[in-house]
N, C-alpha and C positions, 0 to 999 in steps of 0.2 A: 697809764700805769701798766707797766709790763711785769709779767710774772716770770720768775726764773723757773727752769724745768724741775726741780725737785721740791718746790714749795707749795704744791697743791695740797689742800687738805682733804680728808676723807668726806667731809660734809659737802664738798663741791661736786662729788660724784653720787650722792645718795639720790634715790628716786623720791619723788614727792609721794605722800600717802595715797592719793588718787591713782597715780601710775602704778604703784605697788599693788594695790587692790585689784585694778584691772588685770594686771599680769597674772596674779594668783588666781583670779577668777577664770581667766583663759586656761591656765594650766589645769585647774580643777574640772573644767568642762572637758578638756582633752582626756584627762585620766578617767573621768565618768564614761565617756564614749569607749575608751579602751576596755573598761571593766565590763560594759555591756557586751561588747564583741567577744571578749574572752569568755563570759558566761555562756553566751549562745553557742560559741564553738565547743566549749566543754559539754553542754547539753546534747549537742549533736553527736559528739564522739560517744558519749554514754548511751545515747539511744541507739546508735549503730551497733555498739558492742552487745547491748541487750538483745537487738534483733538476731544478730548472729548467734548468740548463746540460745536463744529460743529455737532458731532454725536447727542448731546441732541437737538440742533436746529432742525436737520433734522426730528428726531423723533416727536418732537412738531408740525412741519409742517405737518407730516403725520397724526397725531392725529386731527389737525384742518381740514385738507381736508376730513377725514372720517367723522368728525362731520358735516361738511357742506353738504356732500352727504346725510347722514342721515336726516338732516333738510329738504333739497329739497325733498327727497323721502316722508317724512311725510307730507310736504306741498302738494305735488301731490296727495297722498292718501286722505288727507283731502278735496281737491278740487273735487276729483272724488266722494267722499262720499256725499258731499253737492249737487252734480248734481244728485244723484241717486233718484229714486222715493221713496224708503224707507225713506230716510232722509226728503224729503218734506212732506210725509204723517206724520211722527213723528213730525215734526215742526207744522203741522197743528193741531194734537191732542193736543200738549203742549200749543199752542198759543191760542186756542179757550177758555179753562178754564181761562187763565190769562186775557183775553179781558173781559170776563164775571165778573170776580172779580173787574176789574177796573170800569166797568160800575156800579155795585152795591156799589162801594165805600169801600168794605171791603178788607182788606189787608191780 
């Protein structure tokens, strides 16, 4: 019995249920492995980004502490300078002409 080329039926090419189940189980296993790898990769990327953000935050905090220390040091130096005799004498020299100008009414 010879078949002609266009007379094959779809049923002739169907997989048996056992073959179909094995194929789908293999596909499912592959997809699960891919999902696990993808999840691990995602977690690695998130962890790396988090570490980098923490490092940037730490560096910003250090810069802020340094700036605060510089500002405090500058305020202390300014307070010491204002208490010095040289500062007071300089203020008196500058203040006297300005008072005279105000009394004369010229600006």
